C-alpha positions as CSV (number, residue, x, y, z in Angstrom):
1,M,-158.8,-36.7,-1.2
2,T,-157.0,-39.1,1.1
3,Q,-158.0,-38.6,4.8
4,G,-155.4,-37.9,7.4
5,P,-155.7,-39.6,10.9
6,Y,-159.2,-39.5,12.2
7,T,-159.7,-37.3,15.4
8,I,-161.2,-39.0,18.5
9,G,-162.6,-36.9,21.2
10,I,-162.2,-38.4,24.7
11,A,-163.8,-37.2,28.0
12,T,-163.9,-38.5,31.6
13,F,-166.4,-37.3,34.2
14,T,-166.5,-37.6,38.0
15,D,-169.0,-37.6,40.8
16,P,-169.8,-33.9,41.5
17,R,-170.6,-34.8,45.1
18,D,-168.0,-34.6,47.9
19,T,-167.5,-38.2,48.9
20,A,-165.1,-40.4,50.5
21,F,-162.2,-41.9,48.5
22,A,-162.1,-38.7,46.3
23,G,-158.4,-38.9,46.1
24,E,-158.2,-42.5,45.2
25,R,-161.1,-42.0,42.7
26,E,-159.5,-39.1,41.0
27,A,-156.1,-40.8,40.7
28,Y,-157.9,-43.8,39.2
29,L,-159.7,-41.6,36.7
30,R,-156.6,-39.8,35.7
31,E,-154.7,-43.1,35.1
32,R,-157.5,-44.7,33.1
33,H,-158.0,-41.6,31.0
34,G,-154.2,-41.5,30.2
35,E,-154.2,-45.2,29.3
36,L,-157.1,-44.7,26.8
37,A,-155.5,-41.7,25.2
38,R,-152.2,-43.4,24.7
39,F,-153.8,-46.5,23.3
40,L,-155.8,-44.6,20.7
41,A,-152.9,-42.6,19.7
42,G,-150.9,-45.9,19.4
43,Q,-153.7,-47.1,16.8
44,G,-153.0,-44.2,14.6
45,F,-155.8,-41.8,15.7
46,R,-155.4,-38.2,16.6
47,V,-156.7,-37.7,20.2
48,A,-158.5,-34.6,21.2
49,D,-158.2,-34.4,24.9
50,P,-160.0,-31.5,26.7
51,M,-158.8,-32.6,30.1
52,A,-155.4,-31.2,29.5
53,A,-156.8,-27.9,28.0
54,L,-158.9,-27.4,31.0
55,G,-156.0,-27.9,33.5
56,K,-157.3,-31.1,34.7
57,E,-154.0,-33.0,34.6
58,N,-152.7,-31.8,37.9
59,A,-156.0,-30.7,39.5
60,P,-157.3,-32.4,42.6
61,L,-160.5,-33.3,40.8
62,F,-159.6,-34.7,37.4
63,G,-163.0,-35.5,35.9
64,L,-165.6,-33.3,34.5
65,R,-168.1,-32.4,37.2
66,S,-170.2,-29.3,36.3
67,T,-172.3,-27.9,33.4
68,R,-169.7,-25.1,32.8
69,E,-166.8,-27.6,32.5
70,V,-168.8,-29.7,30.1
71,E,-169.4,-26.7,27.9
72,A,-165.6,-25.8,28.0
73,A,-164.9,-29.4,27.1
74,A,-167.3,-29.3,24.2
75,A,-165.7,-26.1,22.9
76,H,-162.2,-27.6,23.0
77,L,-163.5,-30.7,21.2
78,R,-165.1,-28.7,18.4
79,R,-162.0,-26.6,17.9
80,E,-159.9,-29.8,17.7
81,G,-162.1,-31.3,15.1
82,A,-163.4,-34.4,17.0
83,Q,-165.1,-36.7,14.6
84,C,-166.4,-39.0,17.3
85,L,-166.5,-39.1,21.1
86,V,-165.4,-41.8,23.6
87,I,-166.7,-41.3,27.1
88,G,-164.5,-43.0,29.8
89,C,-167.2,-44.5,32.1
90,W,-164.6,-45.2,35.0
91,H,-166.8,-44.5,37.9
92,W,-170.2,-43.0,38.8
93,T,-171.2,-39.6,37.5
94,E,-174.5,-37.8,37.1
95,P,-175.7,-39.0,33.7
96,Q,-176.9,-35.5,32.8
97,L,-173.3,-34.3,32.5
98,P,-172.1,-36.8,29.7
99,L,-175.7,-36.4,28.1
100,S,-175.1,-32.7,27.9
101,L,-171.7,-33.2,26.2
102,V,-173.3,-35.7,23.7
103,R,-176.0,-33.0,23.1
104,E,-173.4,-30.2,22.4
105,L,-171.2,-32.2,20.1
106,D,-173.8,-34.2,18.2
107,L,-171.1,-36.8,17.3
108,P,-171.0,-40.6,17.3
109,V,-170.5,-41.7,20.8
110,L,-169.0,-44.8,22.5
111,L,-169.2,-45.6,26.2
112,Y,-166.2,-47.4,27.4
113,T,-165.3,-48.8,30.9
114,E,-162.8,-51.4,32.2
115,D,-163.6,-54.8,33.6
116,D,-162.7,-53.7,37.1
117,P,-164.7,-54.6,40.2
118,R,-163.0,-52.1,42.4
119,W,-165.0,-49.1,41.0
120,A,-168.5,-48.4,39.7
121,G,-167.8,-48.3,36.1
122,A,-170.8,-50.4,35.1
123,V,-173.1,-48.1,37.1
124,H,-171.8,-45.1,35.0
125,L,-172.0,-47.0,31.7
126,S,-175.6,-48.3,32.3
127,A,-177.0,-45.2,33.7
128,T,-175.4,-43.0,31.0
129,G,-176.5,-45.4,28.3
130,A,-180.1,-45.6,29.6
131,S,-180.3,-41.7,29.8
132,L,-179.1,-41.2,26.2
133,W,-181.8,-43.7,25.1
134,E,-184.4,-42.0,27.4
135,V,-183.9,-38.5,26.2
136,G,-182.6,-39.1,22.6
137,V,-181.1,-35.6,22.3
138,N,-179.8,-36.6,18.8
139,D,-179.5,-39.7,16.6
140,H,-176.1,-40.3,18.0
141,A,-177.5,-40.7,21.5
142,L,-179.9,-43.4,20.2
143,T,-177.1,-45.3,18.2
144,H,-174.4,-45.1,21.0
145,W,-172.2,-48.2,21.3
146,R,-170.9,-49.7,24.6
147,V,-167.7,-51.6,25.3
148,I,-166.4,-53.2,28.6
149,G,-162.8,-54.1,28.9
150,K,-162.0,-54.7,25.3
151,R,-160.2,-51.5,24.2
152,E,-159.4,-53.1,20.7
153,E,-163.1,-53.0,19.9
154,I,-163.0,-49.2,20.0
155,V,-160.7,-49.2,16.9
156,P,-163.2,-50.6,14.3
157,W,-166.0,-48.6,15.8
158,A,-164.0,-45.4,15.5
159,R,-162.9,-46.2,12.0
160,G,-166.4,-47.1,10.9
161,V,-168.2,-44.1,12.4
162,C,-165.4,-41.6,11.4
163,A,-165.6,-43.0,7.7
164,L,-169.2,-42.5,7.7
165,Q,-168.8,-38.9,9.1
166,A,-166.3,-38.2,6.3
167,L,-168.6,-39.6,3.6
168,R,-171.4,-37.4,4.8
169,R,-169.1,-34.4,4.2
170,S,-167.7,-35.7,1.0
171,T,-168.5,-35.2,-2.7
172,L,-168.7,-37.9,-5.3
173,L,-168.2,-37.0,-9.0
174,L,-169.8,-38.5,-11.9
175,W,-168.2,-37.9,-15.3
176,G,-170.9,-38.5,-17.8
177,G,-173.8,-39.0,-15.5
178,S,-175.5,-42.2,-14.4
179,Y,-178.0,-44.8,-15.8
180,C,-175.6,-46.4,-18.2
181,L,-176.8,-48.8,-20.8
182,R,-180.3,-48.5,-19.3
183,M,-179.3,-50.5,-16.2
184,E,-182.1,-49.5,-13.8
185,H,-180.3,-50.4,-10.7
186,L,-177.8,-47.8,-11.4
187,Q,-180.5,-45.0,-10.8
188,D,-180.9,-43.4,-7.5
189,D,-182.6,-41.0,-5.3
190,V,-179.9,-38.5,-4.9
191,P,-181.7,-36.1,-2.5
192,A,-182.4,-39.0,-0.2
193,L,-178.8,-40.2,-0.2
194,K,-177.7,-36.6,0.6
195,S,-180.0,-36.5,3.5
196,F,-178.2,-39.4,5.4
197,L,-175.3,-40.8,3.7
198,V,-173.3,-38.6,1.4
199,G,-172.5,-34.8,1.2
200,D,-173.0,-34.2,-2.5
201,I,-173.1,-35.8,-5.8
202,W,-171.9,-33.8,-8.8
203,T,-172.4,-34.6,-12.5
204,E,-169.9,-33.3,-15.2
205,D,-170.3,-34.2,-18.8
206,A,-167.7,-36.5,-20.4
207,Y,-166.6,-33.3,-22.2
208,A,-164.8,-32.3,-19.1
209,L,-162.4,-35.1,-19.8
210,I,-162.5,-35.1,-23.6
211,K,-161.5,-31.4,-24.1
212,R,-158.5,-31.8,-21.8
213,A,-157.5,-35.1,-23.5
214,D,-157.9,-33.6,-26.9
215,A,-155.7,-30.6,-25.8
216,L,-153.0,-33.1,-24.7
217,L,-153.1,-35.0,-27.9
218,A,-153.0,-31.8,-30.1
219,E,-150.0,-30.5,-28.4
220,G,-148.3,-33.9,-28.7
221,S,-147.8,-34.0,-25.0
222,A,-144.7,-35.6,-23.7
223,R,-146.6,-36.5,-20.8
224,I,-148.4,-39.2,-22.8
225,E,-145.1,-40.8,-23.9
226,R,-143.7,-40.7,-20.4
227,F,-146.7,-42.6,-19.2
228,I,-146.4,-45.3,-21.8
229,A,-142.7,-45.5,-21.3
230,W,-143.3,-45.8,-17.5
231,L,-145.7,-48.8,-18.1
232,E,-143.1,-50.5,-20.3
233,K,-140.2,-50.0,-18.0
234,G,-142.4,-51.2,-15.1
235,G,-143.0,-54.5,-16.9
236,V,-146.5,-54.2,-18.3
237,R,-146.9,-56.6,-21.2
238,I,-148.4,-54.4,-23.9
239,T,-150.1,-56.1,-26.9
240,R,-151.0,-53.8,-29.8
241,D,-153.3,-55.6,-32.4
242,G,-153.5,-52.8,-34.9
243,K,-157.3,-52.6,-34.5
244,M,-158.4,-52.1,-31.0
245,L,-155.3,-51.2,-29.3
246,T,-153.3,-49.1,-31.7
247,E,-150.7,-46.3,-31.3
248,K,-153.6,-43.9,-31.6
249,S,-156.0,-45.5,-29.1
250,A,-153.2,-46.2,-26.6
251,R,-152.3,-42.4,-26.7
252,T,-155.8,-41.4,-26.4
253,Q,-156.4,-43.7,-23.3
254,V,-153.5,-42.2,-21.7
255,A,-154.7,-38.7,-22.4
256,L,-158.0,-39.4,-20.9
257,Y,-156.4,-40.7,-17.8
258,L,-154.1,-37.7,-17.5
259,A,-157.1,-35.4,-18.1
260,A,-158.8,-37.0,-15.2
261,R,-155.7,-36.4,-12.9
262,D,-155.6,-32.8,-14.1
263,R,-159.3,-32.2,-13.5
264,L,-159.0,-33.7,-9.9
265,R,-156.0,-31.5,-9.2
266,E,-158.3,-28.5,-10.4
267,L,-160.8,-29.7,-7.7
268,A,-158.3,-30.1,-5.0
269,D,-160.2,-27.9,-2.6
270,E,-163.3,-30.1,-2.9
271,P,-163.8,-33.1,-0.5
272,I,-164.0,-35.5,-3.5
273,A,-164.1,-39.1,-2.0
274,G,-164.5,-41.0,-5.4
275,V,-165.4,-40.7,-9.0
276,S,-167.3,-42.6,-11.7
277,V,-166.7,-42.7,-15.4
278,R,-169.6,-43.4,-17.8
279,C,-167.6,-45.0,-20.6
280,Q,-170.4,-46.6,-22.6
281,P,-171.5,-45.5,-25.2
282,E,-170.2,-41.8,-25.2
283,L,-166.4,-42.8,-24.7
284,S,-166.4,-46.2,-26.0
285,E,-168.4,-45.7,-29.2
286,D,-168.9,-41.8,-29.8
287,Y,-165.4,-40.8,-28.9
288,A,-164.2,-44.1,-30.2
289,C,-162.0,-45.0,-27.3
290,T,-162.8,-46.8,-24.0
291,G,-161.6,-45.1,-20.7
292,C,-160.2,-48.2,-19.1
293,L,-157.0,-46.5,-17.6
294,L,-159.2,-44.5,-15.2
295,P,-160.6,-47.2,-13.0
296,S,-157.1,-48.9,-13.3
297,F,-154.8,-46.1,-12.3
298,L,-156.9,-43.4,-10.5
299,P,-157.1,-45.8,-7.5
300,F,-153.4,-46.4,-7.4
301,A,-150.8,-44.5,-5.5
302,E,-148.3,-44.0,-8.1
303,D,-147.9,-43.2,-11.9
304,S,-145.3,-41.6,-14.3
305,E,-145.6,-38.4,-12.6
306,G,-144.8,-39.7,-9.1
307,K,-146.9,-40.4,-6.1
308,Q,-150.7,-39.8,-6.5
309,P,-153.6,-39.7,-4.3
310,V,-155.7,-42.8,-4.3
311,V,-159.1,-42.0,-5.8
312,P,-161.9,-44.7,-5.7
313,T,-163.1,-45.2,-9.0
314,V,-166.1,-47.0,-10.6
315,C,-167.7,-47.2,-14.1
316,E,-171.0,-46.7,-15.7
317,G,-172.4,-44.1,-13.3
318,D,-172.9,-46.6,-10.6
319,I,-173.8,-44.4,-7.6
320,K,-174.4,-47.2,-5.1
321,G,-171.2,-48.8,-6.2
322,L,-169.4,-45.5,-5.9
323,I,-170.7,-44.8,-2.4
324,T,-169.6,-48.4,-1.4
325,C,-166.1,-47.8,-2.7
326,A,-165.9,-44.4,-1.2
327,L,-166.9,-45.7,2.3
328,L,-164.3,-48.6,1.9
329,G,-161.7,-46.0,0.9
330,L,-162.5,-43.9,4.0
331,I,-162.3,-46.9,6.4
332,E,-158.8,-47.8,5.0
333,P,-157.5,-44.4,3.5
334,G,-154.8,-45.0,1.0
335,T,-155.9,-48.7,0.1
336,P,-157.7,-48.7,-3.3
337,P,-161.1,-50.4,-3.1
338,L,-162.0,-52.9,-5.7
339,F,-164.8,-52.5,-8.2
340,G,-165.9,-54.8,-10.9
341,D,-168.6,-56.9,-12.5
342,L,-169.9,-60.2,-10.9
343,K,-168.9,-61.9,-14.0
344,Y,-169.1,-65.6,-12.9
345,M,-170.9,-67.4,-10.1
346,G,-169.8,-71.0,-9.4
347,P,-170.4,-73.4,-6.6
348,E,-167.1,-72.5,-4.9
349,Y,-166.1,-69.0,-6.1
350,I,-167.3,-65.9,-7.9
351,I,-165.2,-64.0,-10.5
352,I,-165.2,-60.1,-10.2
353,S,-163.9,-58.8,-13.5
354,N,-164.5,-55.3,-14.6
355,C,-164.9,-54.4,-18.3
356,G,-161.6,-53.2,-19.1
357,G,-159.9,-52.1,-15.7
358,S,-159.9,-52.2,-12.1
359,S,-157.3,-50.9,-9.6
360,V,-153.9,-52.4,-10.5
361,Y,-153.3,-52.6,-6.8
362,Y,-155.0,-55.9,-6.8
363,A,-152.4,-57.5,-9.2
364,A,-150.0,-57.7,-6.2
365,L,-152.0,-56.2,-3.3
366,S,-149.4,-53.4,-3.5
367,N,-149.5,-49.6,-4.2
368,E,-145.9,-49.8,-5.5
369,A,-145.5,-49.8,-9.2
370,K,-142.4,-52.1,-9.0
371,Q,-144.7,-54.8,-7.4
372,A,-147.9,-54.3,-9.4
373,L,-146.9,-53.5,-13.0
374,P,-144.9,-56.7,-13.8
375,R,-148.2,-58.6,-13.2
376,V,-150.2,-56.3,-15.5
377,T,-151.1,-56.5,-19.2
378,W,-152.6,-53.9,-21.6
379,G,-154.3,-55.7,-24.5
380,P,-157.1,-55.3,-27.0
381,Q,-160.5,-54.6,-25.7
382,C,-163.4,-56.9,-26.8
383,Q,-166.0,-54.0,-27.0
384,G,-166.1,-50.4,-28.1
385,A,-164.8,-48.9,-31.2
386,A,-161.1,-49.0,-30.0
387,G,-159.1,-49.1,-26.9
388,G,-157.2,-51.6,-24.6
389,A,-158.0,-53.3,-21.3
390,I,-155.9,-53.4,-18.4
391,G,-155.6,-57.0,-17.2
392,Y,-154.2,-59.0,-14.3
393,C,-155.0,-62.1,-12.2
394,G,-155.7,-60.9,-8.7
395,A,-153.4,-61.8,-5.9
396,P,-154.9,-64.2,-3.2
397,G,-156.0,-63.0,0.3
398,P,-158.9,-62.1,2.5
399,L,-161.3,-59.6,1.2
400,T,-164.3,-57.7,2.6
401,V,-166.8,-57.7,-0.2
402,A,-169.6,-55.1,0.0
403,R,-172.5,-53.5,-1.9
404,L,-175.1,-50.9,-1.2
405,V,-178.5,-52.0,-2.6
406,R,-181.9,-50.5,-2.9
407,I,-185.2,-52.5,-2.7
408,E,-188.4,-50.6,-3.2
409,G,-186.7,-47.4,-2.1
410,E,-185.1,-48.8,1.0
411,Y,-181.2,-49.0,1.1
412,L,-179.3,-51.9,2.7
413,M,-175.7,-53.0,2.8
414,Q,-174.8,-56.5,1.6
415,L,-171.3,-57.5,2.9
416,G,-169.2,-60.6,3.6
417,L,-165.8,-61.8,4.5
418,M,-164.5,-63.9,1.6
419,R,-161.1,-64.9,0.2
420,A,-159.5,-64.3,-3.2
421,R,-158.0,-67.6,-4.4
422,E,-155.1,-68.0,-6.8
423,I,-156.2,-67.9,-10.5
424,T,-155.0,-71.1,-12.0
425,P,-154.8,-72.0,-15.8
426,E,-158.0,-74.0,-15.2
427,I,-159.9,-71.0,-14.4
428,T,-158.4,-68.6,-17.1
429,E,-158.8,-71.3,-19.9
430,K,-162.5,-71.1,-19.5
431,I,-162.7,-67.5,-20.0
432,I,-163.8,-66.4,-23.5
433,W,-165.6,-63.0,-23.0
434,G,-163.1,-60.4,-21.7
435,Q,-160.0,-62.4,-21.7
436,T,-157.8,-59.1,-21.5
437,W,-159.8,-57.8,-18.4
438,P,-158.7,-58.0,-14.9
439,H,-160.0,-61.1,-13.0
440,I,-160.3,-61.9,-9.2
441,A,-161.7,-65.3,-8.1
442,I,-163.2,-65.1,-4.7
443,E,-164.2,-68.1,-2.6
444,H,-167.7,-67.3,-1.2
445,G,-168.2,-70.3,1.2
446,V,-172.0,-70.3,0.9
447,D,-174.8,-72.0,-1.2
448,R,-174.3,-70.6,-4.7
449,D,-178.0,-70.7,-5.4
450,L,-178.9,-68.7,-2.3
451,L,-176.2,-66.2,-3.3
452,A,-177.5,-65.8,-6.7
453,R,-181.0,-65.2,-5.4
454,A,-179.7,-62.5,-2.9
455,V,-177.2,-60.4,-4.9
456,G,-178.4,-56.9,-5.5
457,S,-176.3,-55.9,-8.4
458,N,-173.9,-57.0,-11.1
459,H,-171.3,-54.8,-9.6
460,Y,-169.6,-55.5,-6.3
461,C,-166.8,-53.8,-4.3
462,A,-164.1,-55.1,-2.0
463,L,-161.2,-54.2,0.3
464,P,-158.3,-56.4,1.4
465,G,-158.6,-57.7,4.9
466,D,-161.4,-58.1,7.4
467,H,-163.4,-54.8,7.6
468,I,-166.7,-56.4,8.7
469,A,-166.8,-54.7,12.1
470,E,-166.0,-51.2,10.6
471,L,-168.7,-51.6,8.0
472,Q,-171.3,-52.9,10.5
473,H,-170.6,-49.9,12.9
474,A,-170.9,-47.4,9.8
475,C,-174.2,-49.1,8.7
476,R,-175.7,-49.0,12.2
477,E,-174.8,-45.4,12.6
478,A,-176.4,-44.7,9.2
479,G,-179.5,-46.7,9.9
480,L,-178.7,-49.2,7.2
481,E,-179.8,-52.8,7.5
482,V,-176.9,-55.3,6.8
483,L,-177.2,-58.6,4.9
484,R,-174.3,-60.9,5.4
485,L,-173.4,-62.6,2.0
486,D,-171.1,-65.1,3.8
487,S,-173.9,-66.7,6.0
488,N,-176.3,-69.3,4.5
489,D,-178.8,-68.6,7.4
490,A,-178.7,-64.9,6.6
491,L,-179.1,-65.4,2.8
492,A,-181.9,-68.0,3.3
493,D,-183.8,-65.6,5.6
494,F,-183.4,-62.8,3.2
495,V,-184.6,-64.7,0.2
496,A,-187.5,-66.2,2.2
497,N,-188.7,-62.6,3.0
498,L,-188.4,-61.1,-0.3
C-alpha cells in the first residue's frame, strides 16, 4: 500500500548535425546530465537513465540524436518503470526528437535547463515546449512544465505528478458503501472519477468486517487483549463508563479494527491507496458499536502486532474525502493524512474533529507509539448504541489543508497552507458535543465569512508541512481547478462567481 521511491526518467538530446564545438558540447551535456541524475537521487527518487544503458557515458556523442536512439531510450525507460520524464534541455536539438520520446512514453514531462549563457539551453527549452503544444501528441505534452536553473522546483513537480500517476492506478475501498446519513455531497460520479483521477473504487458490505470481527470475538482472541494491553502500556488514558465504553464494546471495537487489518492483508496484491468505513448507522446502531478505531489506527504505522502500513482512512463513505486523503498519502508516503469534520469556524481558527477518531499520528506528529499514545484518550462516545472515541489535542505545526469538491458536476480542489495551533483550556472548555473526540485547531488567516461561503464540505483533509506546490502540480496535470482557501482574494472571487 505504501509507495516506494518514485521513478523519474531523465533524457538528454544533442544536435544531430555535425557542428563546431561538438566535443565541448558533448562534455557539457554529459556533465549536466550527471549532475541532474545525482541531484534527483539525492532527493530520494529512483532515477531511470537510458544514457548509460545505450552506452552513451563514454561515447563521443553523449546526447540522443536519432529516432532509433529515441526508441531505444523509450524502451529502457518503460522497462525501468519511469513514472514521469525530465528532459535536460542543455543545448539545441531538433524538437522532433524529444517530441517523439514524449509520444512514446505518454508520461508527465518537465523541460529543464540551466541558467547558463554559454550554451543555447533556452533555445532547446522554448522550441521543444512550443512543439509539444503545437502537436499535442498526448495530454502530457500539453501540460508539460518548464524550469530554468532552479533544480529544487523539479522535486515538488515530480512528487505531485507521480502521486497522481499512482492514484490513477490505485483502488479505493469503501466498507459499507457511500451516501451516509443522506449527505448529498458524499455521492459521486464514479465512472467520471475513474476516467481521469482514480483507478478503481470498490464497495464491500460492512459484513466483510463484521464476520471477521465476530469470529475473533467468538474464539476469545488473545489478539484483542494484546491490543488493549498495548494501548494501556503505551499510556492511553482509557475511561470506561459502563454504558458506552464497556468491556464488551471495547473488545468489539478492537475486533473491528483487527478485522480491517486482516482484510487488507488479504487484499495485499491490490493497489489499495485508502479505505472508508460507513459507520453510521449500520455499525453504530445496527451492530451496536462504532468503528472509531479504524480511522484512528489504520492511518498509523504501528500497533500491538508491530509495524503496519499506513492506510489513509475516512468515514461515512466520503469518496471525495478519500480521494483527497489518498492523494496526500501518495505525495508523502508513510505520513498519515488527517481526515475530519469541520466542527467549528471562528474568526481566527477552525477546528477539525472527526466523530470518534482520526489518525493518532496527529497527537504528537509522530508515527511512533511511544510518542503518540501518551497523548491519546479512549473515552465514551456521545452517539451510537455503544463504543468509545479516540481523542487527543492535535500538535501544533504547519498543515496543508485540502478537499476535492464538485459543483454542478465539475470537480475542483480547495487547498491552503495553514497552521495548527496549540489547543488551550480556553478552547477545550467551550466544547460540549464530542468532548472525547480528537480536536485540531487550525489558524486559517482569512476572512471567516468568506471561508464559510466557499467551503465545499463538512469534511476536510490535511497533511503536515507545505505541500501546496505538489498538489498544484497534481491538479494541473489532472485538469482540476484550484481554489486557495488561504487567500481572501481567491475566496472573494470564487464567492462572487458562484
